[in-house]
C-alpha positions as CSV (number, residue, x, y, z in Angstrom):
1,M,8.0,-3.8,25.5
2,S,7.3,-2.5,29.0
3,S,3.5,-2.4,28.6
4,G,3.1,-6.0,27.2
5,Q,1.6,-9.0,28.9
6,A,3.8,-10.2,31.8
7,T,5.4,-13.6,32.0
8,V,5.8,-15.5,35.2
9,Y,8.4,-18.2,35.3
10,I,7.9,-20.8,38.0
11,I,10.7,-23.2,39.0
12,D,9.8,-25.8,41.6
13,D,10.4,-29.6,41.7
14,E,7.0,-30.2,43.3
15,I,4.4,-30.3,40.4
16,Q,1.5,-29.5,42.7
17,I,3.1,-26.3,43.8
18,R,4.3,-25.0,40.5
19,T,0.9,-25.8,38.8
20,A,-1.0,-24.2,41.6
21,I,1.0,-21.0,41.4
22,G,0.8,-21.2,37.6
23,S,-3.0,-21.4,37.7
24,L,-3.2,-18.4,40.1
25,C,-1.0,-16.3,37.7
26,E,-3.1,-17.3,34.7
27,E,-6.2,-16.2,36.4
28,T,-4.7,-12.8,36.9
29,G,-3.9,-12.5,33.2
30,H,-0.2,-13.4,33.1
31,Q,1.6,-15.8,30.8
32,V,3.1,-18.7,32.6
33,K,6.1,-21.0,32.0
34,L,6.7,-23.9,34.4
35,F,10.0,-25.7,35.1
36,A,10.8,-28.7,37.3
37,S,14.4,-27.6,37.9
38,T,16.8,-24.7,37.5
39,S,18.6,-26.7,34.7
40,E,15.4,-26.7,32.6
41,F,15.0,-22.9,33.1
42,V,18.6,-22.0,32.0
43,A,17.9,-23.8,28.7
44,D,14.9,-21.7,28.1
45,S,15.0,-18.2,26.6
46,I,13.5,-15.4,28.7
47,S,11.0,-13.2,26.9
48,G,11.8,-9.6,26.3
49,G,8.7,-8.3,28.1
50,P,8.0,-7.7,31.8
51,S,8.5,-10.8,33.9
52,C,9.0,-12.3,37.3
53,L,10.7,-15.5,38.4
54,V,9.2,-17.6,41.3
55,L,12.1,-19.8,42.4
56,D,12.4,-22.6,44.9
57,V,15.6,-22.5,47.0
58,R,16.5,-26.2,46.9
59,F,16.5,-28.8,44.2
60,P,17.4,-32.6,44.3
61,G,20.4,-33.9,42.5
62,T,23.0,-31.8,40.8
63,A,20.7,-29.1,39.6
64,P,21.9,-25.5,40.7
65,T,20.2,-24.2,43.8
66,G,18.0,-21.2,43.7
67,L,20.7,-19.0,45.1
68,E,23.2,-20.3,42.5
69,L,20.7,-19.5,39.7
70,Q,20.2,-16.0,41.1
71,R,23.9,-15.4,41.1
72,R,24.4,-16.7,37.6
73,L,21.5,-14.6,36.2
74,A,23.1,-11.5,37.8
75,E,26.5,-12.3,36.4
76,T,25.1,-12.6,32.9
77,G,23.1,-9.4,33.2
78,V,19.7,-11.0,33.4
79,L,17.8,-8.7,35.7
80,I,14.6,-10.6,36.2
81,P,13.0,-10.0,39.6
82,I,12.9,-13.1,41.8
83,V,10.4,-14.3,44.4
84,F,12.0,-17.1,46.4
85,I,9.9,-19.8,48.0
86,S,11.2,-22.4,50.4
87,G,10.0,-25.4,52.4
88,H,12.9,-24.9,54.8
89,S,13.3,-22.2,57.4
90,D,16.8,-20.8,56.8
91,V,17.5,-17.3,57.9
92,R,21.0,-17.1,56.4
93,V,19.7,-18.2,52.9
94,S,16.8,-15.7,53.0
95,V,19.1,-12.8,54.1
96,E,21.5,-13.7,51.3
97,A,18.7,-13.9,48.7
98,M,17.3,-10.5,49.8
99,K,20.7,-8.8,49.8
100,R,21.2,-9.9,46.2
101,G,18.0,-8.1,45.2
102,A,15.2,-10.7,45.6
103,V,11.7,-9.3,45.7
104,E,10.5,-11.5,48.5
105,F,11.3,-14.8,50.4
106,L,8.2,-16.8,51.2
107,P,8.3,-19.9,53.5
108,K,5.9,-22.7,52.5
109,P,3.1,-23.0,53.0
110,F,2.2,-19.4,52.0
111,R,-1.2,-17.8,51.4
112,E,-2.4,-17.2,47.8
113,Q,-2.5,-13.5,48.3
114,E,1.1,-13.4,49.6
115,I,2.5,-15.0,46.5
116,L,0.3,-12.9,44.1
117,D,1.3,-9.7,45.9
118,A,5.0,-10.6,45.6
119,I,4.7,-11.5,41.9
120,R,2.8,-8.2,41.3
121,H,5.6,-6.3,43.0
122,G,8.2,-8.1,40.9
123,I,6.4,-7.4,37.6
124,E,6.0,-3.7,38.5
125,R,9.7,-3.5,39.3
126,D,10.5,-5.1,36.0
127,R,8.1,-2.7,34.1
128,R,9.9,0.2,35.6
129,R,13.3,-1.2,34.6
130,L,12.1,-1.7,31.0
131,E,10.7,1.8,30.9
132,R,14.0,3.2,32.0
133,E,15.9,1.2,29.5
134,D,13.5,2.3,26.7
135,S,14.0,5.9,27.8
136,V,17.8,5.6,27.8
137,R,17.7,3.8,24.4
138,E,15.8,6.6,22.9
139,A,18.1,9.2,24.5
140,R,21.1,7.4,23.1
141,Q,19.6,7.5,19.6
142,R,19.2,11.3,19.9
143,V,22.7,11.7,21.3
144,E,24.1,9.9,18.2
145,T,22.7,12.8,16.1
146,L,24.9,15.3,18.0
147,T,28.1,16.7,16.5
148,A,31.4,16.2,18.4
149,R,31.3,19.8,19.6
150,E,27.7,19.4,20.8
151,R,28.6,16.2,22.7
152,E,31.4,18.1,24.4
153,I,29.0,20.8,25.5
154,M,26.4,18.2,26.7
155,L,29.1,16.7,29.0
156,L,30.3,20.0,30.2
157,M,26.7,21.1,31.0
158,A,26.3,17.8,32.9
159,E,29.3,18.9,35.0
160,G,27.4,22.1,35.9
161,L,29.2,24.5,33.7
162,V,27.4,27.6,32.3
163,A,27.9,29.0,28.8
164,K,30.8,31.4,29.8
165,Q,32.7,28.5,31.5
166,I,32.1,26.2,28.6
167,A,33.3,28.8,26.2
168,A,36.5,29.2,28.2
169,R,37.0,25.4,28.5
170,L,36.6,24.9,24.7
171,G,38.5,28.1,23.6
172,V,35.5,29.5,21.8
173,S,33.4,32.7,22.2
174,E,30.4,32.6,24.5
175,V,28.1,33.3,21.6
176,T,29.4,30.2,19.8
177,A,29.0,28.1,22.9
178,K,25.4,29.3,23.3
179,V,24.7,28.5,19.6
180,H,26.0,24.9,19.9
181,R,24.2,24.5,23.3
182,T,20.9,25.6,21.7
183,R,21.3,23.1,18.9
184,M,22.2,20.3,21.3
185,M,19.2,20.9,23.5
186,R,16.9,21.0,20.5
187,K,18.2,17.7,19.1
188,L,18.0,16.0,22.5
189,E,14.5,17.5,23.1
190,L,15.6,18.9,26.5
191,R,14.5,22.1,28.1
192,S,16.8,22.8,31.0
193,P,20.4,22.1,32.2
194,I,19.0,19.7,35.0
195,E,17.5,17.6,32.2
196,V,20.9,17.3,30.6
197,V,22.4,16.2,33.9
198,R,19.7,13.6,34.4
199,L,20.2,12.3,30.8
200,V,24.0,11.9,31.2
201,D,23.6,10.4,34.7
202,S,21.0,7.9,33.5
203,M,23.2,6.8,30.5
204,G,26.2,6.4,32.8
205,R,24.2,4.3,35.3
206,E,22.8,2.1,32.5
207,E,26.3,1.5,31.2
208,E,27.5,0.5,34.7
209,T,24.6,-1.9,35.2
210,T,25.3,-3.5,31.9
211,R,29.0,-3.8,32.5
212,T,28.7,-5.3,36.0
213,G,25.6,-7.4,35.5
214,A,24.5,-6.2,38.9
215,G,20.9,-6.9,40.0
216,Q,18.5,-4.3,41.3
217,P,18.5,-3.5,45.0
218,H,15.6,-4.7,47.1
219,S,12.9,-2.1,47.6
């Protein structure tokens, strides 16, 4: 999933701008989908591969604004990176967009290299996110193979407890605790306690992100 061809979604009510950006993206090997309004985009399904959204801030009529779409996507757990473009200089809007995790905010007219660099950054960010999700998904599958006791030991190890402390907490011998720990580590394909900590931490963060629908912070 994370290594597939990237898709760039472009939403702008000016046909010249969206087609020009689309042509640039196609020349760099990306798939492109063009939309004249945020309403059109909402009706379209987002591909599962790496992607980036180029989004104008303002639209005529009753169509949601770019910021409104950004908020709705975050609320529904759609974590697509967004590059904002705007024909209006509005510091408040640009600050709000960046605080919500936008990759970049480019005033029109912008240079071709500027938009391409921003899109590349967004796609790279999305690839990293998908790689993390793939890794957590694989880890969850391995965790499902653990016995109830092995799961208990995994969580206690993540708290920093050593075998003697785990044994005392569970009311078993230290030898028994070590046997279960060895089996757990083998099933999870882990080699050290720090890897157990990282695994449990990553699974917890993934659950929190899914639950809140929070976007990724600007980097």
